[in-house]
Backbone as ProteinMPNN parsed JSONL, in Angstrom:
{"seq_chain_A": "MLSITRQHSLRTIRQWGYKPLYSTCCPKKQQEEKKEPVASLKFWSDPVTWQRTRVNTLRCLVGCTTGDFGTMWYLQLNHPTLSPVLCTAAAMAAGISTSLALETFLLQRTMKVGYKNAFKTAMGMSFASMLAMELAENAVDWHLTGGMVAFDDPQFWMAAAVSTAAGYVVPLPYNYWRLKALGKACH", "coords_chain_A": {"N_chain_A": [[135.726, 70.013, 71.914], [133.46, 72.212, 73.586], [132.151, 75.302, 72.467], [132.297, 78.645, 73.832], [129.977, 80.006, 73.759], [128.117, 77.852, 73.462], [128.622, 76.524, 75.984], [127.709, 78.355, 77.699], [124.991, 78.381, 76.985], [124.162, 75.853, 77.601], [124.637, 75.786, 80.342], [122.927, 77.856, 81.145], [120.374, 76.759, 80.416], [120.487, 74.439, 82.046], [120.431, 75.707, 84.486], [117.923, 76.911, 84.621], [116.385, 74.793, 84.933], [115.776, 73.251, 82.788], [115.97, 70.564, 80.685], [118.51, 69.554, 78.359], [117.782, 68.655, 75.025], [119.482, 66.806, 73.807], [122.783, 65.502, 74.407], [126.433, 66.301, 74.381], [127.916, 64.076, 74.462], [126.533, 61.757, 73.688], [124.939, 60.078, 71.039], [122.314, 61.676, 69.255], [120.041, 59.905, 68.559], [120.145, 57.892, 70.534], [119.359, 59.399, 72.805], [116.637, 60.021, 71.944], [115.407, 57.673, 72.143], [115.008, 57.167, 74.829], [112.892, 58.729, 75.819], [109.805, 59.072, 77.506], [106.578, 57.913, 76.644], [103.994, 60.358, 75.85], [101.568, 59.684, 76.798], [101.946, 58.211, 79.048], [102.156, 57.515, 82.69], [104.627, 58.092, 83.763], [105.754, 60.034, 82.328], [104.264, 62.295, 83.096], [104.985, 62.802, 85.523], [107.282, 64.058, 86.592], [108.849, 65.946, 89.026], [110.609, 68.006, 88.838], [110.169, 69.094, 86.282], [107.425, 69.872, 86.63], [107.717, 71.747, 88.669], [109.131, 73.784, 87.357], [107.265, 74.425, 85.408], [105.234, 75.471, 86.745], [106.306, 77.857, 87.925], [106.958, 79.212, 85.532], [104.272, 79.295, 84.351], [103.101, 80.966, 86.328], [104.541, 83.307, 86.254], [103.721, 84.335, 83.794], [101.008, 84.489, 84.382], [100.87, 86.605, 86.202], [101.691, 88.919, 84.383], [99.583, 88.729, 82.468], [97.15, 89.045, 84.001], [97.577, 91.418, 85.178], [97.575, 93.234, 82.977], [95.096, 92.747, 81.81], [93.105, 93.08, 84.012], [93.692, 95.603, 84.645], [93.138, 97.065, 82.215], [90.565, 96.53, 81.927], [89.295, 97.768, 84.206], [90.241, 100.431, 83.624], [88.878, 101.141, 81.158], [86.171, 100.751, 81.828], [86.001, 102.768, 83.755], [86.782, 105.124, 82.439], [85.482, 104.928, 79.843], [82.584, 104.437, 79.99], [80.452, 103.775, 78.274], [81.386, 102.097, 76.371], [81.194, 99.024, 74.651], [80.836, 95.91, 76.373], [81.984, 93.642, 75.194], [83.906, 94.747, 73.348], [85.43, 95.827, 75.484], [86.434, 93.515, 76.776], [87.681, 92.329, 74.701], [89.962, 94.155, 74.214], [90.931, 94.056, 76.882], [91.996, 91.568, 76.813], [93.985, 91.725, 74.78], [95.718, 93.541, 75.924], [96.555, 92.127, 78.101], [97.878, 90.001, 77.251], [100.027, 91.42, 75.905], [101.15, 92.803, 78.087], [102.062, 90.544, 79.389], [104.021, 89.709, 77.584], [105.741, 91.871, 77.686], [106.61, 91.694, 80.472], [107.843, 89.32, 80.473], [109.831, 89.753, 78.531], [111.472, 91.738, 79.825], [112.148, 90.23, 82.061], [113.727, 88.068, 80.832], [115.673, 89.599, 79.759], [117.127, 90.383, 82.152], [117.763, 87.944, 83.434], [118.874, 86.232, 81.583], [120.766, 87.816, 80.481], [120.613, 88.988, 77.843], [120.201, 91.077, 74.984], [117.653, 93.617, 74.293], [116.274, 93.169, 71.699], [116.66, 90.348, 71.21], [115.717, 89.252, 73.54], [112.93, 89.918, 73.343], [112.222, 88.626, 71.06], [112.537, 86.163, 71.946], [110.585, 85.933, 73.907], [108.185, 86.329, 72.342], [108.468, 84.134, 70.71], [107.833, 82.192, 72.5], [105.203, 80.273, 73.94], [102.44, 81.43, 72.31], [99.818, 80.256, 72.252], [99.44, 79.274, 74.761], [99.211, 81.692, 76.373], [96.94, 82.838, 75.132], [95.014, 80.928, 75.897], [95.115, 81.058, 78.55], [94.279, 83.782, 78.844], [91.695, 83.537, 77.672], [90.376, 81.751, 79.42], [90.437, 83.088, 81.825], [88.988, 85.468, 81.347], [86.5, 84.106, 80.392], [85.463, 82.906, 82.736], [85.466, 85.339, 84.204], [83.488, 86.854, 82.929], [81.395, 85.054, 83.008], [80.917, 85.174, 85.821], [80.712, 87.829, 86.664], [79.807, 89.507, 84.578], [81.537, 90.81, 83.2], [82.151, 93.177, 84.504], [83.995, 95.369, 86.569], [84.1, 96.08, 89.814], [85.404, 97.37, 92.397], [84.565, 97.809, 94.961], [82.916, 95.765, 95.674], [82.618, 92.675, 97.239], [81.764, 90.274, 96.013], [83.01, 90.69, 93.457], [85.759, 90.517, 94.025], [85.89, 87.78, 94.714], [85.092, 86.642, 92.386], [87.219, 87.475, 90.777], [89.379, 86.181, 91.95], [88.622, 83.489, 91.529], [88.526, 83.399, 88.427], [91.214, 84.215, 88.119], [92.419, 81.867, 89.205], [91.502, 79.931, 87.321], [92.783, 80.903, 84.997], [95.301, 80.299, 85.553], [95.37, 77.317, 85.954], [94.317, 76.357, 83.464], [96.225, 76.463, 81.253], [98.268, 75.012, 82.299], [98.677, 72.002, 81.966], [99.524, 71.97, 79.122], [101.645, 73.698, 79.099], [103.491, 72.184, 80.796], [103.704, 69.784, 79.079], [104.826, 71.024, 76.88], [107.255, 71.926, 77.723], [108.527, 69.496, 78.831], [108.372, 67.665, 76.699], [109.135, 68.912, 74.36], [111.191, 70.573, 75.229], [110.948, 73.253, 75.565], [110.365, 76.258, 77.14], [107.222, 77.742, 78.009], [106.825, 80.299, 79.056]], "CA_chain_A": [[135.461, 71.046, 73.229], [132.203, 73.044, 73.325], [132.352, 76.74, 72.35], [131.946, 79.297, 75.01], [128.503, 80.23, 73.818], [127.343, 76.628, 73.803], [128.742, 76.157, 77.146], [126.817, 79.373, 78.474], [123.562, 78.011, 76.811], [123.782, 74.684, 78.302], [124.594, 76.317, 81.815], [121.657, 78.611, 81.375], [119.399, 75.731, 80.171], [120.311, 73.65, 83.428], [120.178, 76.753, 85.704], [116.432, 77.119, 84.645], [115.666, 73.508, 85.116], [115.418, 72.674, 81.527], [116.752, 69.523, 80.258], [118.796, 69.529, 76.918], [117.184, 67.465, 74.19], [120.517, 65.952, 73.481], [124.138, 65.879, 74.94], [127.459, 66.276, 73.314], [128.545, 62.816, 74.643], [125.823, 60.71, 73.189], [124.174, 60.198, 69.768], [120.958, 62.066, 69.346], [119.165, 58.873, 68.411], [119.948, 57.201, 71.705], [118.628, 60.164, 73.698], [115.388, 60.018, 71.684], [114.934, 56.371, 72.585], [114.904, 57.173, 76.354], [111.897, 59.583, 76.142], [108.562, 58.412, 77.83], [105.469, 58.303, 75.865], [103.262, 61.313, 76.409], [100.24, 59.098, 77.571], [102.372, 57.265, 80.338], [102.123, 58.248, 84.04], [105.952, 58.546, 84.097], [105.917, 61.467, 81.591], [103.711, 63.309, 83.751], [105.378, 62.58, 87.023], [108.66, 64.689, 86.861], [108.738, 66.957, 89.884], [111.499, 69.251, 88.451], [109.504, 69.858, 85.249], [106.368, 70.449, 87.227], [108.028, 73.034, 89.401], [109.561, 75.014, 86.272], [106.129, 74.776, 84.744], [104.453, 76.307, 87.953], [106.972, 79.198, 87.933], [106.754, 79.871, 84.235], [102.943, 79.888, 84.408], [102.82, 82.023, 87.343], [104.988, 84.562, 85.68], [102.741, 84.747, 82.716], [99.658, 84.93, 84.974], [101.175, 88.017, 86.691], [101.605, 89.773, 83.334], [98.289, 88.565, 81.886], [96.152, 89.455, 84.86], [97.849, 92.946, 85.27], [97.15, 94.01, 81.838], [93.74, 92.473, 81.754], [92.256, 93.766, 84.897], [93.869, 97.052, 84.526], [92.496, 97.684, 81.131], [88.949, 96.365, 82.054], [89.206, 98.835, 85.139], [90.45, 101.83, 83.028], [87.985, 101.361, 80.089], [84.981, 101.036, 82.468], [85.955, 104.02, 84.415], [86.781, 106.316, 81.626], [84.59, 104.899, 78.633], [81.485, 103.466, 80.505], [79.493, 103.256, 77.362], [81.922, 101.036, 75.542], [80.54, 97.6, 74.605], [81.508, 94.873, 77.173], [82.647, 92.708, 74.263], [85.134, 95.456, 73.115], [86.367, 95.821, 76.812], [86.991, 92.311, 76.887], [88.884, 92.211, 73.561], [90.973, 95.033, 74.637], [91.646, 93.466, 78.052], [92.791, 90.273, 76.424], [95.124, 92.178, 74.059], [96.443, 94.291, 76.946], [96.998, 91.144, 79.061], [99.018, 89.37, 76.337], [100.967, 92.585, 75.753], [101.742, 93.108, 79.459], [102.756, 89.314, 79.657], [105.316, 89.788, 76.716], [106.693, 92.927, 78.18], [107.196, 91.298, 81.577], [108.812, 88.231, 79.962], [110.879, 90.378, 77.878], [112.247, 92.214, 80.986], [112.794, 89.087, 82.738], [114.787, 87.46, 80.002], [116.997, 90.514, 79.649], [117.806, 90.389, 83.432], [118.069, 86.601, 83.917], [119.826, 85.639, 80.665], [121.77, 88.84, 79.935], [120.606, 89.146, 76.427], [119.701, 92.325, 74.496], [116.288, 93.673, 74.176], [115.652, 92.435, 70.586], [116.664, 88.884, 71.462], [114.728, 88.901, 74.611], [111.479, 90.121, 72.738], [112.151, 87.637, 70.055], [112.312, 84.821, 72.674], [109.276, 86.232, 74.36], [107.247, 86.255, 71.217], [108.575, 82.781, 70.269], [107.31, 81.252, 73.512], [103.852, 79.748, 73.465], [101.234, 82.224, 72.193], [98.706, 79.412, 72.546], [99.417, 79.181, 76.248], [98.911, 82.893, 76.764], [95.719, 82.903, 74.607], [94.24, 80.046, 76.606], [95.101, 81.776, 79.884], [93.382, 84.919, 78.806], [90.371, 83.081, 77.37], [89.938, 81.125, 80.747], [90.252, 84.175, 82.746], [87.83, 86.12, 80.849], [85.319, 83.402, 80.34], [85.158, 82.823, 84.059], [85.1, 86.595, 84.805], [82.277, 87.202, 82.237], [80.332, 84.275, 83.629], [80.516, 85.464, 87.27], [80.52, 89.354, 86.886], [79.479, 90.087, 83.491], [82.666, 91.489, 82.72], [82.147, 94.467, 85.326], [84.981, 95.631, 87.537], [83.56, 96.679, 91.001], [86.458, 97.234, 93.456], [83.977, 97.824, 96.22], [81.848, 94.538, 95.852], [83.181, 91.39, 97.649], [81.693, 89.255, 95.01], [84.075, 90.871, 92.294], [87.071, 89.923, 94.365], [85.808, 86.381, 94.747], [85.152, 86.372, 90.858], [88.601, 87.751, 90.496], [90.267, 85.105, 92.617], [88.275, 82.277, 90.662], [88.966, 83.634, 87.209], [92.769, 83.967, 87.999], [92.881, 80.409, 89.278], [91.285, 79.183, 86.031], [93.797, 81.317, 84.178], [96.477, 79.56, 85.944], [95.156, 76.059, 85.779], [94.007, 75.831, 82.162], [97.346, 76.165, 80.377], [99.354, 74.209, 82.992], [98.979, 70.841, 81.242], [100.092, 72.315, 77.978], [103.065, 74.11, 79.387], [104.166, 71.018, 81.126], [104.047, 69.082, 78.017], [105.787, 71.732, 75.96], [108.606, 71.782, 78.435], [108.985, 68.097, 78.909], [108.402, 66.833, 75.44], [109.948, 69.835, 73.407], [112.387, 71.237, 76.097], [110.672, 74.737, 75.451], [109.519, 76.939, 78.123], [106.153, 78.654, 77.471], [106.8, 81.639, 79.699]], "C_chain_A": [[134.432, 72.071, 72.466], [132.841, 74.519, 73.188], [131.956, 77.324, 73.47], [130.532, 79.645, 75.049], [127.725, 79.045, 73.995], [127.44, 76.333, 75.176], [127.765, 77.093, 78.075], [125.386, 78.842, 78.136], [123.191, 76.909, 77.459], [123.84, 74.926, 79.854], [123.385, 77.05, 82.045], [120.537, 77.677, 81.262], [119.378, 74.906, 81.652], [119.956, 74.45, 84.432], [118.602, 76.814, 85.75], [115.677, 76.037, 84.903], [115.297, 72.873, 83.908], [116.499, 71.597, 81.202], [117.169, 69.675, 78.694], [118.245, 68.522, 76.118], [118.241, 66.593, 73.816], [121.967, 66.473, 74.192], [125.11, 65.837, 74.008], [128.183, 65.11, 73.43], [127.835, 61.683, 73.79], [125.15, 61.002, 71.873], [122.77, 60.822, 69.979], [119.834, 60.965, 69.359], [119.048, 57.977, 69.617], [119.219, 57.985, 72.823], [117.127, 60.101, 73.31], [114.685, 58.671, 72.085], [114.487, 56.347, 74.075], [113.523, 58.093, 76.741], [110.673, 58.666, 76.299], [107.56, 58.884, 76.798], [104.704, 59.336, 76.546], [101.928, 60.722, 77.374], [100.615, 58.225, 78.662], [102.382, 58.272, 81.586], [103.51, 58.82, 84.241], [106.253, 59.987, 83.549], [105.393, 62.512, 82.382], [103.909, 63.401, 85.233], [106.719, 63.159, 87.425], [108.416, 66.055, 87.704], [109.505, 68.346, 89.409], [110.577, 69.925, 87.41], [108.265, 70.642, 85.659], [106.627, 71.861, 87.899], [108.49, 74.238, 88.405], [108.327, 75.439, 85.659], [105.358, 75.679, 85.601], [104.964, 77.786, 87.902], [106.759, 79.94, 86.631], [105.312, 80.314, 84.034], [102.544, 80.957, 85.24], [103.345, 83.457, 86.768], [104.122, 85.092, 84.608], [101.341, 85.185, 83.225], [99.791, 86.298, 85.506], [100.986, 89.188, 85.534], [100.323, 89.93, 82.688], [97.217, 89.222, 82.829], [96.452, 90.944, 85.107], [97.253, 93.684, 84.26], [95.639, 93.936, 81.574], [92.847, 93.29, 82.613], [92.529, 95.323, 84.781], [93.316, 97.817, 83.292], [90.973, 97.531, 81.303], [88.525, 97.591, 83.119], [89.246, 100.235, 84.426], [89.274, 102.29, 81.902], [86.459, 101.592, 80.807], [84.822, 102.205, 83.168], [85.818, 105.228, 83.39], [85.916, 106.178, 80.139], [83.442, 103.899, 79.012], [80.577, 103.03, 79.51], [80.07, 102.21, 76.127], [81.461, 99.686, 75.618], [81.556, 96.771, 75.595], [82.401, 93.964, 76.22], [84.034, 93.355, 73.726], [86.054, 95.67, 74.245], [87.031, 94.57, 76.868], [88.144, 91.924, 75.94], [90.021, 92.957, 73.827], [91.87, 94.534, 75.792], [92.492, 92.383, 77.746], [94.022, 90.669, 75.608], [96.151, 92.785, 75.089], [97.189, 93.271, 77.883], [98.103, 90.449, 78.46], [100.269, 90.206, 76.189], [101.728, 92.664, 77.057], [102.562, 91.802, 79.782], [104.181, 89.415, 78.798], [106.235, 90.73, 77.25], [107.242, 92.391, 79.528], [108.236, 90.201, 81.356], [109.94, 88.753, 79.43], [111.958, 90.948, 78.874], [112.881, 91.283, 81.772], [113.95, 88.329, 82.04], [115.905, 88.343, 79.92], [117.737, 90.456, 80.93], [118.346, 89.051, 83.625], [119.128, 86.047, 82.759], [120.631, 86.577, 80.102], [121.778, 88.967, 78.528], [119.975, 90.583, 76.22], [118.249, 92.352, 74.42], [115.46, 92.913, 72.987], [115.64, 90.962, 70.731], [115.716, 88.605, 72.493], [113.262, 88.979, 74.091], [111.218, 89.077, 71.778], [111.85, 86.177, 70.799], [110.974, 84.776, 73.377], [108.064, 85.884, 73.428], [107.291, 84.888, 70.665], [107.983, 81.749, 71.175], [105.759, 81.001, 73.062], [102.754, 80.779, 73.521], [99.929, 81.527, 72.684], [98.47, 79.361, 73.899], [98.822, 80.507, 76.705], [97.435, 83.168, 76.389], [94.78, 82.232, 75.538], [94.214, 80.568, 77.993], [94.104, 82.811, 79.903], [91.987, 84.599, 78.463], [89.73, 82.602, 78.77], [89.567, 82.203, 81.694], [89.028, 84.987, 82.381], [86.539, 85.557, 80.821], [84.714, 83.248, 81.731], [84.544, 84.216, 84.688], [83.73, 87.104, 84.218], [81.107, 86.456, 82.897], [79.846, 84.681, 85.001], [80.23, 86.956, 87.42], [79.902, 89.963, 85.791], [80.383, 90.835, 82.91], [82.941, 92.943, 83.549], [83.116, 94.442, 86.363], [84.231, 96.496, 88.671], [84.403, 96.506, 92.109], [85.646, 97.133, 94.857], [82.929, 96.589, 96.559], [82.833, 93.357, 96.051], [83.138, 90.375, 96.467], [82.551, 89.47, 93.629], [85.266, 90.408, 92.609], [87.027, 88.44, 94.515], [85.89, 85.932, 93.234], [86.558, 86.49, 90.271], [89.53, 86.592, 90.863], [90.029, 83.842, 91.649], [88.792, 82.304, 89.286], [90.527, 83.631, 87.092], [93.192, 82.713, 88.21], [92.629, 79.716, 88.117], [92.153, 79.544, 84.96], [95.046, 80.661, 84.393], [96.472, 78.065, 85.619], [94.948, 75.471, 84.369], [95.144, 75.623, 81.304], [98.42, 75.227, 80.999], [99.814, 72.926, 82.446], [99.934, 70.965, 80.123], [101.591, 72.839, 78.153], [103.932, 73.099, 79.793], [104.747, 70.092, 80.053], [104.961, 69.797, 77.123], [107.29, 71.666, 76.515], [109.223, 70.516, 78.644], [109.287, 67.45, 77.671], [109.328, 67.534, 74.388], [111.185, 70.573, 73.955], [112.161, 72.69, 75.861], [109.878, 75.276, 76.444], [108.57, 77.81, 77.427], [106.279, 80.061, 77.93], [108.065, 82.057, 80.118]], "O_chain_A": [[134.47, 72.553, 71.334], [133.897, 74.83, 73.739], [131.25, 76.653, 74.223], [129.887, 79.626, 76.098], [126.684, 79.128, 74.647], [126.426, 75.878, 75.704], [127.148, 76.633, 79.035], [124.576, 78.875, 79.062], [122.051, 76.82, 77.913], [123.098, 74.265, 80.579], [122.797, 76.893, 83.115], [119.659, 77.827, 82.112], [118.332, 74.783, 82.289], [119.194, 74.016, 85.295], [118.034, 76.769, 86.841], [114.465, 76.135, 85.097], [114.495, 71.941, 83.965], [117.699, 71.752, 81.425], [116.301, 69.891, 77.849], [118.249, 67.395, 76.614], [117.864, 65.479, 73.453], [122.189, 67.653, 74.463], [124.858, 65.412, 72.88], [129.096, 64.94, 72.623], [128.497, 60.79, 73.261], [124.812, 62.161, 71.632], [122.111, 60.411, 70.934], [118.834, 61.09, 70.068], [118.011, 57.335, 69.79], [118.556, 57.39, 73.674], [116.318, 60.122, 74.238], [113.478, 58.64, 72.323], [113.646, 55.534, 74.458], [113.149, 58.133, 77.914], [110.436, 57.726, 75.539], [107.625, 59.96, 76.205], [104.685, 59.304, 77.777], [101.468, 61.238, 78.392], [99.762, 57.529, 79.213], [102.563, 59.488, 81.529], [103.638, 59.902, 84.815], [106.84, 60.881, 84.158], [105.974, 63.597, 82.406], [103.143, 63.966, 86.013], [107.254, 62.806, 88.475], [107.905, 67.06, 87.21], [109.078, 69.488, 89.583], [110.222, 71.096, 87.547], [108.008, 71.767, 85.232], [105.937, 72.867, 87.728], [108.254, 75.424, 88.633], [108.178, 76.624, 85.359], [104.841, 76.669, 85.084], [104.205, 78.754, 87.846], [106.427, 81.125, 86.615], [105.047, 81.447, 83.633], [101.711, 81.789, 84.881], [102.699, 84.504, 86.82], [103.842, 86.29, 84.584], [100.643, 86.031, 82.666], [98.901, 87.121, 85.291], [100.284, 90.184, 85.709], [99.914, 91.043, 82.357], [96.401, 89.969, 82.289], [95.479, 91.686, 85.238], [96.515, 94.641, 84.496], [95.004, 94.914, 81.178], [91.993, 94.051, 82.158], [91.619, 96.15, 84.829], [93.071, 99.022, 83.337], [90.21, 98.375, 80.833], [87.538, 98.29, 82.89], [88.371, 101.076, 84.635], [88.847, 103.436, 81.766], [85.691, 102.467, 80.408], [83.711, 102.725, 83.272], [84.961, 106.109, 83.467], [85.721, 107.157, 79.418], [83.326, 102.785, 78.502], [79.908, 102.018, 79.718], [79.407, 101.691, 75.23], [81.338, 99.2, 76.743], [82.777, 96.921, 75.614], [83.522, 93.622, 76.597], [85.078, 92.707, 73.655], [87.274, 95.704, 74.085], [88.253, 94.58, 77.015], [89.21, 91.385, 76.238], [91.112, 92.408, 73.674], [93.101, 94.534, 75.802], [93.581, 92.224, 78.299], [95.046, 89.997, 75.73], [97.343, 92.485, 75.023], [98.287, 93.54, 78.37], [99.169, 90.3, 79.057], [101.397, 89.735, 76.334], [102.956, 92.58, 77.026], [103.635, 91.907, 80.378], [105.276, 89.217, 79.324], [107.437, 90.468, 77.294], [108.426, 92.66, 79.729], [109.312, 90.171, 81.953], [111.034, 88.308, 79.776], [113.152, 90.67, 78.759], [114.038, 91.445, 82.161], [114.982, 88.021, 82.635], [117.048, 87.893, 80.003], [118.966, 90.477, 80.863], [119.511, 89.02, 84.022], [120.15, 85.459, 83.114], [121.289, 86.191, 79.136], [122.861, 89.057, 77.948], [119.351, 91.167, 77.106], [117.599, 91.307, 74.468], [114.413, 92.279, 73.115], [114.632, 90.345, 70.385], [114.899, 87.702, 72.308], [112.46, 88.11, 74.43], [110.075, 88.636, 71.653], [111.124, 85.289, 70.354], [110.314, 83.739, 73.441], [107.103, 85.218, 73.811], [106.265, 84.427, 70.165], [107.666, 80.629, 70.776], [105.242, 81.452, 72.04], [102.177, 81.023, 74.581], [99.102, 82.1, 73.393], [97.299, 79.401, 74.279], [97.868, 80.409, 77.475], [96.707, 83.689, 77.235], [93.812, 82.858, 75.969], [93.14, 80.464, 78.585], [93.204, 82.847, 80.742], [91.095, 85.319, 78.911], [88.658, 83.067, 79.158], [88.488, 82.203, 82.288], [88.114, 85.111, 83.196], [85.541, 86.211, 81.126], [83.508, 83.453, 81.876], [83.545, 84.311, 85.4], [82.933, 87.705, 84.938], [80.073, 87.009, 83.272], [78.669, 84.591, 85.351], [79.484, 87.291, 88.34], [79.396, 91.059, 86.03], [79.994, 91.595, 82.024], [83.855, 93.701, 83.222], [83.098, 93.459, 87.103], [83.789, 97.601, 88.355], [84.203, 95.527, 92.829], [86.074, 96.427, 95.77], [82.258, 96.538, 97.589], [83.705, 93.076, 95.229], [84.113, 89.776, 96.015], [82.737, 88.549, 92.834], [85.954, 89.89, 91.729], [88.094, 87.829, 94.447], [86.625, 85.012, 92.875], [86.988, 85.719, 89.412], [90.357, 86.147, 90.067], [90.952, 83.255, 91.084], [89.464, 81.349, 88.898], [91.083, 83.123, 86.118], [94.176, 82.286, 87.606], [93.456, 78.868, 87.784], [92.363, 78.748, 84.045], [95.82, 80.475, 83.454], [97.452, 77.564, 85.067], [95.307, 74.329, 84.081], [95.119, 74.625, 80.584], [99.324, 74.739, 80.321], [101.009, 72.636, 82.388], [100.959, 70.288, 80.054], [102.538, 72.456, 77.466], [105.05, 73.018, 79.283], [105.909, 69.686, 80.036], [105.879, 69.157, 76.609], [108.284, 71.402, 75.839], [110.453, 70.452, 78.637], [110.298, 66.762, 77.527], [110.123, 66.916, 73.68], [112.042, 71.086, 73.236], [113.152, 73.416, 75.945], [108.751, 74.824, 76.644], [108.888, 78.51, 76.466], [105.853, 80.967, 77.213], [108.203, 83.149, 80.669]]}, "name": "protein", "num_of_chains": 1, "seq": "MLSITRQHSLRTIRQWGYKPLYSTCCPKKQQEEKKEPVASLKFWSDPVTWQRTRVNTLRCLVGCTTGDFGTMWYLQLNHPTLSPVLCTAAAMAAGISTSLALETFLLQRTMKVGYKNAFKTAMGMSFASMLAMELAENAVDWHLTGGMVAFDDPQFWMAAAVSTAAGYVVPLPYNYWRLKALGKACH"}
């Protein structure tokens, strides 16, 4: 019989759309044999995994974009002589921090875990994915606007939409792979 904690973990895993890497009724070796190769079309065609990946990536995007754009705007408004490279670096750090804070909060609420465990889980999620998202957003933004925030300029808002879309699309395949192949959510 499964322990209460194990039952809760499996229920939580299934509730979020994750598939356990093994079950309690079958040997682990049998389960591993059923995995599709990463290079196969079948591996990349799971609609449930794609849906969970889209939600996870969107949650990260909200956190990253909020911290990133907020910091760029604040620094350019209050410290206009600061180097654009330093502004971009600070914005990327703030974007990742904001994403971690949002994920920690969401994990506390949805999984009913304490702050320490929620933060550890958020930190253990894919830092590579968050970094790729930030790099994509900032590279596109830098290319289109030179890293300048101008709320009154329609071109800024178009650039913001394009850079946000790039920040969403770039980590999506990695997040899918991580969820499908490793059973680990990135965000």
